[in-house]
C-alpha positions in Angstrom: 0.0 0.0 0.0 3.1 2.3 0.3 2.8 3.6 -3.2 -1.0 4.3 -2.8 -0.4 6.1 0.5 2.4 8.2 -1.1 0.1 9.2 -4.0 -2.8 10.1 -1.7 -0.4 12.2 0.4 0.4 14.2 -2.7 -3.3 14.7 -3.4 -4.4 15.7 0.0 -6.3 18.7 -1.5 -8.7 16.1 -3.1 -9.3 14.3 0.2 -13.1 14.5 0.8 -13.1 12.3 3.9 -16.0 13.4 6.2 -17.5 15.5 3.4 -19.3 12.8 1.5 -22.5 11.9 3.3 -25.8 10.1 2.9 -24.5 7.4 0.7 -27.3 5.2 -0.6 -27.3 1.6 0.4 -28.4 0.2 -3.0 -26.0 0.0 -5.9 -26.4 2.6 -8.7 -24.2 0.4 -10.9 -21.1 -1.8 -10.9 -17.8 -2.4 -12.8 -15.1 -5.0 -12.9 -13.6 -4.3 -9.4 -16.0 -1.8 -7.9 -19.5 -0.9 -7.0 -21.1 2.5 -7.7 -23.2 4.4 -5.2 -25.0 7.7 -5.1 -24.1 10.1 -2.2 -23.8 13.8 -1.5 -20.7 16.0 -1.2 -21.0 18.8 1.3 -18.8 21.8 0.5 -18.6 23.6 3.9 -16.9 26.7 2.5 -19.6 27.3 -0.2 -22.5 25.9 1.9 -23.4 23.7 -1.1 -24.4 20.1 -1.6 -23.6 18.2 -4.8 -24.9 14.9 -5.8 -22.0 12.6 -6.5 -21.1 9.1 -7.8 -19.0 7.0 -5.4 -16.8 4.3 -6.9 -16.2 1.9 -4.1 -13.6 -0.9 -4.5 -14.9 -4.3 -3.7 -13.8 -6.0 -0.5 -12.1 -8.8 -2.5 -9.6 -6.4 -3.9 -8.6 -4.7 -0.6 -5.6 -7.0 0.1 -4.3 -7.1 -3.5 -1.1 -5.0 -3.4 -0.7 -5.0 -7.2 -4.2 -3.7 -7.5 -3.4 -1.0 -5.0 -0.4 0.1 -7.1 -2.6 0.3 -10.2 -5.3 2.2 -8.3 -2.6 4.7 -7.2 -1.6 5.3 -10.8 -5.2 5.7 -11.9 -5.9 8.3 -9.2 -2.7 10.2 -10.0 -3.5 10.3 -13.7 -7.2 11.0 -13.4 -6.5 13.9 -11.1 -4.4 15.6 -13.8 -7.0 15.4 -16.5 -8.8 18.7 -17.3 -11.0 18.7 -20.4 -14.6 19.7 -21.1 -15.4 16.3 -22.5 -13.6 14.1 -19.9 -15.3 13.3 -16.6 -13.3 15.0 -13.9 -12.3 13.5 -10.6 -13.9 15.4 -7.8 -11.8 13.7 -5.1 -11.6 10.6 -2.9 -12.4 9.5 0.7 -11.7 6.6 2.9 -14.2 4.9 5.2 -14.1 2.2 7.9 -10.9 0.0 8.0 -10.3 0.0 4.3 -7.1 1.6 3.1 -8.3 1.8 -0.5 -10.0 5.1 -1.2 -13.4 5.6 -2.8 -13.3 7.7 -5.9 -15.8 10.6 -6.3 -17.2 12.3 -9.3 -20.3 14.3 -10.1 -23.5 12.4 -10.6 -24.9 12.8 -14.1 -28.7 12.8 -14.2 -28.8 12.3 -17.9 -27.0 9.0 -17.5 -25.0 7.4 -20.2 -25.1 8.0 -24.0 -26.5 4.4 -24.5 -29.9 5.6 -23.2 -29.6 9.4 -23.9 -29.1 8.9 -27.6 -32.7 7.7 -28.0 -33.9 11.2 -27.0 -32.9 12.7 -30.4 -33.2 11.7 -34.1 -30.7 9.2 -35.5 -28.0 10.5 -37.8 -28.7 14.2 -37.5 -27.0 17.3 -36.1 -27.1 16.1 -32.5 -25.4 12.8 -33.5 -22.7 14.7 -35.3 -22.2 17.1 -32.4 -21.8 14.3 -29.8 -19.4 12.4 -32.1 -17.3 15.5 -32.6 -17.1 16.1 -28.9 -16.3 12.5 -28.1 -13.5 12.5 -30.6 -12.2 15.7 -29.1 -12.1 14.1 -25.6 -10.5 11.0 -27.0 -7.8 13.1 -28.7 -7.1 14.8 -25.4 -6.6 11.5 -23.6 -4.3 10.3 -26.4 -2.3 13.5 -26.2 -1.7 12.7 -22.5 -0.6 9.2 -23.3 -3.8 7.5 -22.1 -5.6 4.8 -24.0 -9.2 4.4 -23.1 -9.6 0.8 -24.3 -13.2 0.4 -23.3 -14.8 3.2 -25.3 -18.6 2.6 -25.8 -21.8 4.4 -25.3 -22.1 3.0 -21.8 -18.8 4.7 -20.8 -19.8 8.1 -22.1 -21.8 10.1 -19.6 -24.0 13.1 -20.5 -23.7 16.3 -18.6 -26.6 18.6 -17.6 -25.7 20.7 -20.6 -25.9 17.7 -22.9 -22.2 17.3 -23.5 -20.5 13.9 -23.5 -18.0 13.0 -20.8 -15.6 10.1 -21.3 -15.3 8.0 -18.2 -14.1 4.6 -17.0 -10.6 4.8 -18.2 -7.8 3.8 -15.8 -4.6 1.9 -15.1 -5.9 -1.3 -16.8 -6.0 0.7 -20.0 -2.7 2.6 -20.0 -0.5 2.1 -23.1 1.9 -0.4 -21.6 -0.9 -2.8 -20.7 -1.2 -5.7 -23.1 -4.1 -8.0 -24.1 -3.6 -11.8 -23.7 -6.2 -14.5 -23.1 -7.4 -12.4 -20.2 -9.1 -9.8 -22.3 -9.5 -6.2 -21.1 -12.4 -4.3 -22.7 -15.8 -5.3 -24.1 -15.7 -7.7 -27.1 -18.4 -5.9 -29.2 -16.3 -2.8 -29.3 -12.9 -4.4 -29.4 -10.6 -4.1 -32.4 -10.1 -7.3 -34.5 -6.4 -7.5 -33.7 -7.1 -7.5 -30.0 -9.6 -10.3 -30.3 -7.3 -12.2 -32.6 -4.7 -12.0 -29.8 -7.2 -13.4 -27.4 -8.1 -16.1 -29.9 -4.5 -17.4 -30.4 -2.9 -16.4 -27.0 -0.5 -13.8 -28.4 0.2 -10.4 -26.8 -1.1 -7.2 -28.4 -1.1 -3.7 -26.9 -4.2 -1.6 -26.6 -3.3 1.6 -28.5 -4.8 4.6 -30.3 -5.7 2.4 -33.2 -7.9 0.1 -31.1 -9.6 3.2 -29.6 -10.4 4.4 -33.1 -12.0 1.0 -33.9 -14.2 1.4 -30.8 -15.1 5.0 -31.8 -16.4 3.5 -35.1 -18.6 1.2 -33.0 -19.9 4.2 -31.1 -20.8 5.8 -34.5 -22.7 2.5 -35.2 -24.6 2.8 -31.9 -25.7 6.3 -32.6 -26.8 5.5 -36.1 -28.7 2.4 -35.2 -29.7 2.7 -31.5 -28.5 -0.8 -31.2 -25.5 -2.7 -29.7 -22.8 -3.8 -32.2 -23.7 -7.3 -33.3 -27.0 -7.0 -31.5 -28.3 -10.2 -33.1 -25.6 -12.2 -31.3 -26.3 -12.8 -27.6 -23.1 -14.7 -26.7 -19.8 -12.7 -26.6 -17.9 -15.8 -27.8 -19.9 -15.7 -31.0 -19.2 -12.0 -31.3 -15.5 -12.7 -31.0 -15.6 -15.4 -33.6 -17.4 -13.2 -36.0 -15.1 -10.2 -35.6 -12.0 -12.4 -35.9 -13.4 -13.8 -39.1 -13.5 -10.3 -40.5 -17.3 -9.7 -40.4 -18.3 -6.0 -39.7 -21.6 -4.6 -38.7 -24.2 -4.2 -41.4 -25.3 -0.6 -42.3 -28.4 0.4 -40.3 -31.5 1.8 -41.9 -31.0 5.3 -43.0 -32.3 8.3 -41.0 -34.2 11.4 -42.0 -30.8 13.0 -42.8 -29.5 10.6 -45.4 -26.5 12.6 -46.6 -25.2 13.1 -43.1 -26.1 9.5 -42.2 -24.1 8.1 -45.1 -21.1 10.3 -44.3 -21.0 9.1 -40.7 -21.4 5.5 -41.9 -18.4 6.0 -44.2 -16.4 7.3 -41.3 -17.3 4.3 -39.2 -16.1 2.0 -42.0 -12.8 4.0 -42.0 -12.4 3.2 -38.3 -12.7 -0.5 -38.9 -10.0 -0.8 -41.6 -7.0 -3.0 -41.0 -4.9 -1.6 -38.2 -2.1 -0.2 -40.4 -4.7 1.6 -42.7 -7.0 2.8 -39.9 -7.6 6.6 -40.0 -6.0 8.7 -37.2 -8.0 10.9 -34.9 -6.8 14.0 -36.7 -8.5 12.8 -39.8 -11.7 11.9 -37.9 -11.9 15.4 -36.4 -11.3 17.0 -39.8 -13.9 14.8 -41.3 -16.4 15.7 -38.6 -15.6 19.4 -38.8 -16.4 19.3 -42.5 -19.8 17.8 -41.7 -20.4 20.6 -39.3 -19.8 23.0 -42.1 -22.6 21.2 -44.0 -25.0 22.0 -41.2 -24.1 25.6 -41.3 -24.8 25.6 -45.1 -28.2 23.9 -44.6 -29.3 26.4 -41.9 -28.4 29.3 -44.2 -30.5 28.1 -47.1 
């Protein structure tokens, strides 16, 4: 725990111990190593209460020293990230006898993109706007040496203003981490080269290219309102299909066919062979060009 304690000592300004209260007993969600709860952060100086999400590490991980080291690095890195489309870390606190801190961020009433996207038309201006902002947030992570490696609509929260906030990135998804038979990520959004590595037991790094593949799957979600490979219930079938080179089928077009087709074209660029996959700079330029089309349409 020494490394974790050292990191927390350097982030004492983020220590919210005693200031996070009224934590609900029921789970609001859960992840690989943690449970999510709703609570309230009381800012005594501003006399203000903020609804927050509390990420609590499960009891089974509390004696795992390697996990503690990874958590320390996650906290240190997350605390440095400042971008309008990346969920910020509000702070941390400890409770009871646990030496592992709970991580605190603002609670987003709009929930995740996977549900929010059904509140606006498919393939129109709001779809474009969200994708441009997600790509901007992803570009920021990459510029700071961080690979998301689990990008999907369920890991994109929506702020009160309707902006996307990338979340659930951490030490398990830093560039040096590799994929072996113990796969990190979610198969439906994972790049073919990662799943091929899982299939044959080789080692492949998560990298910017695999994030771009996943971004293409987020485009698919927004255009279809469906999971990638929604007709396959078993993830093992999904893995087999992707390894065999089968890509999602184009969804039914929306009321904005020209924009829809352009976004589908971009998704297909994201799923090219790894060495031919388009970079994020191209994606942002492509989406910026589509934004110009909206301006032209409004001026007519």
